[in-house]
C-alpha positions in Angstrom: -32.6 -7.1 -16.9 -33.8 -6.2 -13.4 -32.3 -7.4 -10.2 -35.5 -9.3 -9.4 -35.1 -11.4 -12.5 -32.0 -13.0 -11.0 -34.2 -14.6 -8.3 -34.5 -18.0 -9.9 -30.7 -18.3 -10.3 -30.2 -17.1 -6.7 -32.7 -19.7 -5.4 -31.0 -22.4 -7.4 -27.6 -21.6 -5.9 -29.0 -21.4 -2.4 -30.7 -24.8 -2.8 -27.4 -26.5 -3.6 -26.5 -29.3 -1.2 -24.1 -28.0 1.6 -24.3 -30.7 4.1 -25.7 -29.7 7.5 -24.4 -26.1 7.1 -26.5 -23.3 5.7 -25.5 -21.6 2.5 -23.8 -18.3 3.5 -24.4 -15.2 1.4 -22.2 -12.1 1.1 -23.4 -9.0 -0.8 -21.3 -6.3 -2.4 -22.4 -3.4 -4.6 -21.8 -5.5 -7.8 -21.7 -9.1 -6.6 -23.4 -11.8 -4.7 -21.1 -14.5 -3.2 -22.5 -17.8 -2.0 -20.5 -20.1 0.3 -21.7 -23.7 -0.3 -19.9 -26.6 1.3 -16.3 -26.6 -0.1 -17.2 -24.3 -3.0 -17.8 -20.5 -3.5 -20.1 -19.3 -6.3 -19.8 -15.6 -7.2 -22.6 -14.0 -9.2 -22.6 -10.6 -10.8 -25.5 -8.4 -9.8 -27.7 -7.3 -12.7 -26.6 -3.6 -12.5 -25.5 -1.0 -14.9 -23.2 1.6 -13.4 -20.9 4.2 -14.9 -18.0 1.8 -14.5 -19.6 -1.7 -14.9 -22.3 -3.2 -17.0 -23.7 -6.5 -15.9 -27.2 -5.8 -17.2 -27.6 -9.0 -19.3 -26.8 -12.7 -18.8 -24.4 -12.6 -21.7 -22.5 -9.7 -20.2 -22.3 -11.4 -16.8 -21.1 -14.6 -18.4 -18.3 -12.8 -20.3 -17.3 -11.0 -17.1 -17.1 -14.3 -15.2 -14.9 -15.8 -17.9 -12.6 -12.9 -17.8 -12.5 -13.0 -13.9 -11.2 -16.6 -14.0 -8.7 -15.8 -16.6 -7.2 -12.8 -14.9 -7.2 -14.1 -11.3 -5.7 -17.4 -12.1 -2.4 -15.5 -12.6 -2.2 -14.5 -8.9 -4.2 -17.2 -7.2 -3.5 -20.5 -8.9 -5.8 -23.3 -7.7 -8.4 -20.9 -6.2 -10.5 -20.3 -9.4 -12.0 -23.5 -10.7 -14.0 -22.2 -13.7 -17.3 -20.7 -14.8 -20.7 -22.3 -14.5 -23.5 -21.3 -16.8 -26.9 -21.2 -15.2 -29.6 -22.2 -17.7 -33.4 -22.6 -17.8 -34.4 -25.9 -19.3 -37.5 -26.7 -21.3 -39.3 -28.0 -18.3 -38.6 -24.7 -16.5 -36.0 -26.2 -14.2 -32.8 -24.2 -13.5 -29.6 -26.1 -14.0 -25.8 -25.8 -14.2 -24.4 -25.9 -17.8 -27.7 -27.2 -19.3 -28.9 -27.0 -22.9 -31.5 -24.4 -22.2 -31.7 -20.6 -22.2 -28.8 -18.8 -20.4 -30.2 -16.9 -17.4 -27.0 -16.2 -15.5 -23.5 -17.3 -14.7 -21.3 -17.8 -11.7 -17.6 -18.1 -11.0 -16.8 -21.3 -9.1 -14.0 -21.1 -6.6 -12.4 -23.3 -4.0 -13.6 -22.3 -0.6 -11.1 -21.3 2.1 -11.5 -20.3 5.7 -12.7 -16.7 5.9 -10.2 -16.1 8.7 -7.6 -16.4 5.9 -8.8 -13.1 4.4 -6.3 -10.3 5.2 -9.0 -8.0 6.5 -9.8 -10.6 9.1 -6.1 -11.2 9.8 -5.6 -7.4 10.3 -8.7 -7.2 12.6 -7.4 -10.1 14.7 -4.0 -8.4 15.1 -2.2 -11.1 13.1 -0.8 -8.9 10.3 2.8 -9.2 11.4 5.7 -7.3 9.8 6.9 -10.6 8.3 3.5 -11.2 6.7 3.4 -7.6 5.5 6.8 -8.0 3.9 5.7 -11.1 2.1 2.7 -9.2 0.8 5.0 -6.5 -0.5 7.2 -9.0 -2.2 4.2 -10.7 -3.8 2.9 -7.4 -5.2 6.3 -6.4 -6.6 6.5 -9.8 -8.4 3.0 -9.4 -9.8 3.6 -5.9 -11.0 6.9 -6.8 -12.7 5.1 -9.5 -14.6 2.0 -7.4 -15.5 1.7 -6.4 -19.2 2.7 -2.9 -20.1 -0.1 -0.9 -21.8 0.6 2.3 -23.8 -2.9 3.7 -24.4 -2.3 7.4 -23.7 -0.4 9.6 -21.2 -0.1 8.8 -17.5 -1.9 12.0 -16.6 -4.7 11.2 -19.0 -5.0 7.7 -17.4 -5.6 9.3 -14.0 -7.9 11.9 -15.5 -10.1 9.0 -16.6 -10.2 7.7 -13.0 -11.3 11.2 -11.9 -14.0 11.1 -14.6 -15.3 7.8 -13.3 -15.2 9.1 -9.7 -17.1 12.2 -10.5 -19.8 10.2 -12.2 -19.9 7.8 -9.3 -20.5 10.6 -6.8 -23.5 11.6 -8.8 -25.2 8.3 -8.1 -25.7 9.0 -4.4 -27.0 11.7 -2.0 -24.6 11.2 0.9 -22.5 14.3 0.0 -23.9 17.7 -1.0 -23.2 19.2 -4.4 -21.0 22.0 -3.1 -18.6 19.8 -1.2 -18.4 17.4 -4.1 -17.5 20.2 -6.4 -14.7 21.4 -4.1 -13.5 17.9 -3.7 -13.3 17.2 -7.4 -11.6 20.6 -7.9 -8.9 19.7 -5.4 -8.2 16.4 -7.3 -7.9 18.2 -10.6 -5.4 20.7 -9.1 -3.3 17.9 -7.7 -3.5 16.0 -11.0 -2.2 19.1 -12.8 0.8 19.3 -10.4 1.7 15.6 -10.9 1.0 15.4 -14.6 4.7 15.6 -15.8 5.8 12.8 -13.5 2.7 10.7 -14.4 3.4 11.1 -18.1 7.1 10.2 -17.6 6.1 7.1 -15.7 3.7 6.0 -18.5 6.5 6.5 -21.1 8.7 4.3 -18.9 6.2 1.4 -19.0 4.9 1.9 -15.4 1.2 1.9 -16.5 0.2 -1.8 -16.7 -2.8 -4.1 -16.6 -2.9 -4.4 -12.8 -5.2 -5.8 -10.1 -7.3 -2.7 -9.8 -8.9 -3.6 -6.5 -6.0 -4.3 -4.2 -7.4 -3.9 -0.7 -7.1 -6.2 2.3 -10.2 -8.2 1.6 -8.8 -9.2 -1.8 -5.7 -10.8 -0.3 -5.9 -14.2 1.3 -3.5 -16.8 2.8 -3.7 -19.8 0.5 -1.5 -22.8 1.3 0.4 -20.6 3.7 1.2 -17.9 1.1 -0.4 -14.5 0.5 -2.4 -14.4 -2.7 -4.1 -11.7 -4.6 -7.6 -12.5 -5.9 -10.8 -10.8 -7.1 -9.2 -8.3 -9.4 -11.1 -5.9 -11.6 -12.3 -7.8 -14.7 -15.2 -5.7 -15.7 -13.5 -2.4 -16.8 -10.0 -2.4 -18.3 -9.7 1.3 -17.9 -10.0 1.0 -14.1 -7.4 -1.8 -14.0 -4.9 -0.3 -16.5 -3.2 2.0 -14.2 0.1 3.1 -12.8 1.5 0.3 -10.7 1.8 2.6 -7.7 -1.9 3.5 -7.9 -2.6 -0.2 -7.7 -0.5 -0.4 -4.5 -2.1 2.7 -3.1 -5.4 0.9 -2.5 -3.8 -1.4 0.0 -1.9 1.4 1.7 -5.0 3.5 2.0 -7.0 0.5 3.4 -4.4 -0.1 6.0 -4.2 3.6 6.9 -8.0 3.9 7.1 -8.1 0.9 9.5 -5.5 2.6 11.8 -2.6 0.3 10.7 -0.3 3.2 9.8 2.9 1.3 10.8 2.0 -1.7 8.6 1.1 0.6 5.7 4.5 2.4 5.9 6.3 -1.0 6.2 4.5 -2.3 3.1 5.3 0.9 1.2 9.0 0.8 2.2 9.4 -2.9 1.4 7.7 -2.4 -2.0 10.1 0.5 -2.9 13.1 -1.4 -1.6 12.4 -4.2 -4.1 10.8 -2.4 -7.0 13.5 0.1 -8.0 10.7 2.6 -8.5 12.0 5.3 -6.2 10.8 8.3 -8.2 7.2 7.4 -7.7 7.3 7.6 -3.9 6.2 11.2 -3.9 2.9 10.2 -5.7 1.7 8.0 -2.9 -0.3 10.5 -0.9 -2.2 11.6 -4.1 -2.8 8.0 -5.2 -4.0 7.1 -1.7 -6.3 10.1 -1.7 -7.7 8.9 -5.0 -8.3 5.4 -3.7 -10.1 6.8 -0.6 -12.2 8.8 -3.1 -13.1 5.7 -5.0 -14.1 4.0 -1.7 -16.2 7.0 -0.7 -18.4 7.0 -3.8 -18.7 3.2 -4.0 -19.8 3.1 -0.4 -22.1 6.1 -0.8 -23.8 4.2 -3.7 -24.4 1.2 -1.4 -25.9 3.6 1.2 -28.8 4.5 -1.0 -31.0 1.8 0.4 -31.3 -1.0 2.9 -31.1 -1.4 6.7 -27.5 -0.4 6.9 -27.8 2.9 5.0 -26.8 5.1 7.9 -23.8 3.0 8.8 -22.7 2.9 5.1 -23.2 6.7 4.8 -20.9 7.2 7.8 -18.3 4.9 6.3 -18.4 6.8 3.0 -17.9 10.0 4.9 -14.9 8.6 6.7 -13.3 7.8 3.3 -14.2 11.2 1.9 -12.6 12.9 4.9 -9.5 10.8 4.6 -9.1 11.7 0.9 -9.3 15.4 1.8 -6.7 15.0 4.5 -4.4 13.1 2.1 -4.5 16.0 -0.3 -3.2 18.4 2.2 0.4 19.4 1.7 3.2 19.2 4.2 6.7 20.4 3.8 9.3 17.6 3.4 11.7 16.7 6.1 14.6 14.4 6.9 15.3 12.6 10.2 18.8 11.0 10.2 19.3 8.3 12.8 22.9 7.3 13.5 24.7 5.2 16.1 26.9 2.2 16.5 25.6 -1.3 15.8 23.2 -2.5 18.5 21.7 0.9 19.3 18.4 -0.1 17.6 18.5 2.4 14.7 16.5 0.2 12.3 13.9 -0.6 14.9 13.5 3.1 15.8 13.4 4.1 12.1 10.6 1.6 11.3 8.6 2.8 14.3 9.1 6.4 13.5 8.6 6.5 9.7 4.8 6.3 9.6 4.7 9.4 11.9 6.9 11.6 9.7 5.6 13.4 6.6 2.4 12.8 4.6 0.8 9.3 4.6 2.1 6.7 4.1 4.8 8.4 6.0 8.5 8.7 5.4 10.7 6.7 3.0 13.3 4.8 5.0 16.7 5.1 3.3 18.7 2.3 5.0 22.4 1.8 4.4 22.3 -2.0 4.9 19.6 -2.5 2.3 21.3 -0.2 -0.2 24.6 -2.0 0.3 22.9 -5.4 -0.4 21.1 -4.0 -3.5 24.4 -2.7 -4.8 25.8 -6.2 -4.6 22.7 -7.8 -6.2 21.7 -9.9 -3.2 18.6 -10.0 -1.0 18.6 -7.9 2.2 19.1 -11.1 4.3 22.1 -12.4 2.4 25.3 -12.0 4.3 28.1 -10.1 2.4 31.8 -10.8 2.7 34.1 -8.4 4.5 35.3 -6.9 1.2 31.8 -5.4 0.7 32.5 -3.2 3.7 35.7 -1.6 2.3 35.8 2.2 2.9 35.4 3.0 -0.8 32.3 0.9 -1.0 30.9 2.4 2.2 31.5 5.9 0.6 29.4 4.8 -2.4 26.6 3.6 0.0 26.5 7.0 1.8 26.6 8.9 -1.4 23.6 6.8 -2.7 21.8 7.5 0.5 22.3 11.2 0.1 21.2 11.0 -3.6 18.0 9.1 -2.8 17.2 11.3 0.1 17.6 14.5 -1.8 15.5 13.2 -4.7 12.6 12.3 -2.4 12.9 15.6 -0.5 12.9 17.6 -3.7 9.7 15.8 -4.8 8.0 16.7 -1.6 8.4 13.4 0.3 10.0 12.9 3.7 12.9 10.6 4.6 14.2 8.7 7.6 17.8 7.9 7.0 19.2 4.9 8.9 23.0 4.3 9.0 25.9 4.2 11.5 27.0 7.7 10.4 30.2 7.1 12.3 32.2 10.0 10.8 31.6 13.7 10.6 31.8 13.7 6.8 29.1 11.1 6.6 26.8 13.1 8.8 27.6 16.2 6.9 26.8 14.5 3.6 23.2 13.6 4.6 22.7 17.1 6.1 23.8 18.7 2.9 21.3 16.6 0.9 18.5 18.1 2.9 20.0 21.6 2.7 20.2 21.4 -1.1 16.6 20.2 -1.3 15.4 23.1 0.8 14.1 20.7 3.4 14.4 20.8 7.2 16.4 18.0 8.9 17.2 16.8 12.3 20.0 14.5 13.3 19.7 11.9 16.1 22.6 10.0 17.6 21.6 6.9 19.5 24.1 5.8 22.3 24.2 3.1 24.9 26.6 1.3 27.2 29.1 -1.0 25.4 27.8 -4.1 27.4 24.3 -3.5 26.1 25.5 -3.1 22.5 27.4 -6.3 22.7 24.4 -8.1 24.1 22.1 -6.9 21.4 24.5 -7.6 18.5 25.3 -11.0 19.8 21.5 -11.9 20.1 20.7 -10.6 16.6 19.2 -13.1 14.2 18.2 -12.3 10.6 17.6 -8.9 9.0 19.8 -6.9 6.7 22.6 -6.0 9.1 25.8 -8.1 8.9 27.2 -6.6 12.1 28.8 -9.0 14.5 30.4 -8.5 17.9 33.8 -8.2 16.2 32.4 -5.5 13.9 31.1 -3.7 16.9 34.5 -3.9 18.6 36.1 -2.2 15.6 33.5 0.5 15.6 34.1 1.1 19.3 37.8 1.6 18.6 37.2 4.4 16.1 36.8 8.0 16.9 33.4 9.1 15.7 34.3 12.8 16.0 32.3 15.6 17.5 28.6 14.6 17.7 26.5 17.7 16.9 23.3 15.7 16.5 20.7 15.2 19.3 22.0 12.4 21.5 19.4 10.0 22.8 19.9 7.1 25.2 19.2 3.9 23.2 18.6 1.7 26.2 15.0 2.8 26.4 12.0 1.3 24.7 11.7 2.1 21.0 8.3 3.9 21.4 9.9 6.1 24.1 12.8 7.0 21.7 10.3 7.7 18.9 8.3 10.0 21.1 11.5 11.8 22.1 12.4 12.3 18.4 9.0 13.5 17.6 9.2 16.1 20.3 12.5 17.3 19.0 11.0 17.4 15.4 8.0 19.3 16.6 10.2 21.8 18.4 12.0 22.5 15.2 9.1 22.3 12.9 5.6 22.0 14.4 3.0 19.2 14.2 1.1 18.2 11.1 -2.4 16.9 11.0 -3.2 13.5 12.6 -0.1 11.5 13.5 2.3 12.9 11.0 5.0 15.5 11.6 6.0 18.3 9.3 9.6 19.4 9.5 8.7 22.8 8.0 9.3 26.2 9.7 10.0 29.7 8.7 13.7 29.4 9.6 16.4 28.4 7.1 17.2 24.7 6.8 19.4 23.2 9.5 20.7 19.8 10.5 20.3 20.4 14.2 
């Protein structure tokens, strides 16, 4: 069936009553979306691609039914059903008639387009609170997603590479030599990650996921973030490692210049998912997602008035994918200081700028302590949870997690009071054993400022009070061998100071990130 043969169905949808407002139409490479009054009608384009076949009315109807079934899990109330478009005996086109099936559409409840997360991000309204809610929603969805054992984890990703390579052959945006080099780089990276990918598949971390989890497929519905418009047309594309699902959102945020939000979403996801071993896969998965976006956008650029703009966009994704595949040596930045010095604020501002995108994993003592007690990060713990033997376990867990991430090639920002020499030595030793560079930073400020900050604190994972601070001030923290920085300054100024220290010890990486690698032996600074 040719695209032109969908014209009667398109004309029928565009003629639906919409009050005084015109029918709005949105085109993608595989869909046409019509905004009609309080309804949305989504039609599959009559295309046959390496990864999707909508070439007949029956195939499109089946895809519409599957789309409603799958998306109702994550966006209840948004998907209203499927409408068959039929041609009646008198030649008229109708919804759900008795005549010949000519097409089908998904019927949805219409919402304000400003509720789409790409619009929210563009308007600067994607706050840390909202980003945290998105991470929580995705974790819950992934935990409930059905496990699929249909081959090894590396084989699953090899299938994605096969689809990508076929997709690049459908456009002329990139020349054959650079595509060959590009594809070869991905195959090398896949070979390196194959053991971990296979291990994760055996552990049930390959599931029937969303498959197309970027900003435009998240919306605010009834005040809550909701996923919608998942992949329904190709089970292979959507049956993936959960972290490959997450990677599309992180890549989209990074591509839009929202590196801090990308890092925050990643860290909140890993805080909640107990999937720490997979953090080191995120740069590869993000590169793969950028590659998908590159070939899909390049296919769209093959014709039309916006071909030049789309070709440039495809190139930007292609270049991002190549940068994401570049390797950087892992590094640790340990941030210590008494309560009120702003350690967590600095750690969160710093993390996106350390290591390979999406940046460093933040290993935070407060969140680890709460997780050990089985409560949320915002739940206040009793004083007994801060006994010395429990604190020792917290710092040992911080060292263990940091070492595992560093050995896997990731970078870490460790955030804790670190108020004794042995605690500082413990985190330094973790980096040393992993063969990674580290730098220790001690934030300090006047006691009056610390009391003011702690007294004004509301929410968050820290349970510190003014009384807790008073006890900290009474203790001897020992000799501080870390770099001491005045904590009274603005967080961005402190971050810039830390980055200068890190570059002095290790040199700058590409773009905004910092590598901690040098030719010298590991040191804590």
